[in-house]
Every structure is written in C-alpha cells, then in structure tokens.
N, C-alpha and C positions, 0 to 999 in steps of 0.2 A: 504494500500500500504506500502511496506517495506521501511525502511530507509536503504540506501546503504552506506557502508564504504569501501573505497579503490578501487582498480582495475585500476583507471586511464585510463580506456578504454572508447572509444566513441562507441555508437551503430552504426553498419554498416547499413545504410538505404538501401543499395543495396544488403543485404544478400540474397543469393540464395543457393539452394541445402541443403540437409540434413534436410529439414523441417520435414520429418517423424521421424528423430532422436530426434527432440525436444519433441515429444510426448513420444517416448520410454524412453528418459532421465527422464522426469517427472514421468512416471509410475514406472520406476525402483527405482527412488529416493523416491517416496511415499511408495513403498513396502519395500525396504531394508534400507532406511535412509542413506545409503552411497553408492556412485557409483564412480568408477574410469573410466574416459574417456581416452582411450588409443589409441595411434597411433604415427607414425613417426612425426618428426618436420614439421611444415608447412601444416599439414592436416586439420587444422581448429578446433582443440580441444578447445582452448580458445574462439574462435569465437562462437562455438556451446554453450558453457557455458554462454557466455555473452548474446547471444540471448535467452537462456533458462531463465537466470536471469531476463531479460526484460519481457519475455512472462508470467512468473509465479510469478512475484514479489508480486501479491496480495495474494498469499498463505503464505507469510512470514511476520513477524513483522520487521525483519531486515535481511540484507544480508551483510556478511563480505567477501571481496575478498582480499586474500593475495598472494603475490609473494612468492612461496615456493621453489624457485630454489636452495636456500641454507638455512641452519639453521640460519646463520647470517642475511640474508635478511628478513626472516620470523620474527625473533625476533625483528629486527629494526621496522618493520611495526606494530607488536603487542605493542611494547613500545610506539610508536608514538600514537597509538589509545588510550592506557591507559593514556597518558599524556593529550591528547586533550579532551577526554571524559571519565574520570575515572569511574563515576557511570554508564554511558551508556555502556561502554565496559564490565563491570562485569555483568550487566543485560542481555546483548546480549549473553554472554558466557553461562549463566545458563538457557537460554530460548529455549524450544523445537521448537519454531516457528522461529528459526534463521537458516539460510542457511550459512554455512561456505564453501567458495571455496578456495582450495589450488591449485593455478595455477603453473604448471610446476614442480611438486614435484619430486625430484630425489632420496630422501631418505625416504622410506615409514615408517621408524621408527620415523619420525618426526610427523606422524599423531597423533593428540592428542585425548584423550577420549572426546567424544562430545555427548551432549544430543539432539541436533537438527539434521538437515540434513547436510550431508557432501559430497561435490563434489570435486573430485580430477581431475587434468589433468596430465597425465604422458606419457612418452615414453615407459614405461615397457609394455611388451606384456602379462605378467602374474602378478597377484596380489592376495593377500588374500581377497581382496574386490570384490564385484560384478563389472563386467566390461561391458563397452559399447565401442566396438571397432569402431573407425572411418573408414568407407570405403572411398576409393578414390572418389573424385568428378567425375562425368561423364563429358565428353567433352562438352555436351550440357549445363550443369550447369556452367562450366567455361566460355563458350561463353556468356551465359546469364549474368553472373556477370560482365564480361568485358564490355559488351554492355551497361548495366545499369550504370556502373561507368563512361564510356565515355560520355554517355548522360548527366549524372549529372555534369561532368566537363565542358561540352560544355555549359550547362545552367549557370553555375557559372561564366564562362568567359564572356558570352554575357549579 
C-alpha cells in the first residue's frame, strides 16, 4: 500500500457516478504514464483522482498530491515535503512506482520531468498529454449522490 503525501482531501464515502472512468483512468495511466483529466470547474476532476488514488493505491509505493494552481503554491508544498521528509521526498521523486498528482494545474509548463506516473487535473480542453475528459454527471447520479449524502447526514444527526 502506498504512502500518501499531501492532498488534504477526505475520501467521499458517498461517491457516485463516473465509476467507469476510474477504470479508464487507471488503464490510460498504466499505458501512457501521464494523463490529464480535463473539464470545467466543479465537474469532479479532483474527486475522480482522489477516488482513483484510493482505488489503486496498492499499485504504488507512494502517492504525492500537490496543489498546482500556481507555481508559488506548488513550490511551497514541495518545500514543505522536503523539509518534513528530506530523504523520503528524494526517494519518492526518483521512484517509478510513485504517482504524482498535480491538482488544478493552470500552467502546463510547470509539469516536471517525472519517472513514475503523473496525473494532472486541468480546465484546459487540449493538452500535449493524453486526456481523459470528464463528462457531465447524469441527473440520476446527482440524485443518487444527494440521497446518499442526506442519508449519511441524517444518521450522523441521530
């Protein structure tokens, strides 16, 4: 099982929809080693990657999740990782069994050379990287998600 660095996200136990995309994401990542998950804001790109990270973590020795919304933010997170775990961070960077997730990348020139697997989330419709485009959730998936969330909240209250 992979050691996970960063992200600050909690897994959504009520995740619904796009389950077939999880399989496509892993297959594409296994074949190409780099995938850009694309779509408008709020479509679930980060959520899909988070679910993929959880579903396929046994295939990696380590997973690094960085907020790549700006060069400054990404550098701050890398600096923190290097300070907290200097030997670990270098070992992760040089490891082919490491998955690097650059969430919300807005400047594709910031994508570093990488030996392992690289997963990007972006709003760009086109990229030099293999793309997985997020389709909109179906109305049925939205209803299912809202129903599960409401049931979970009701159980938590009572």
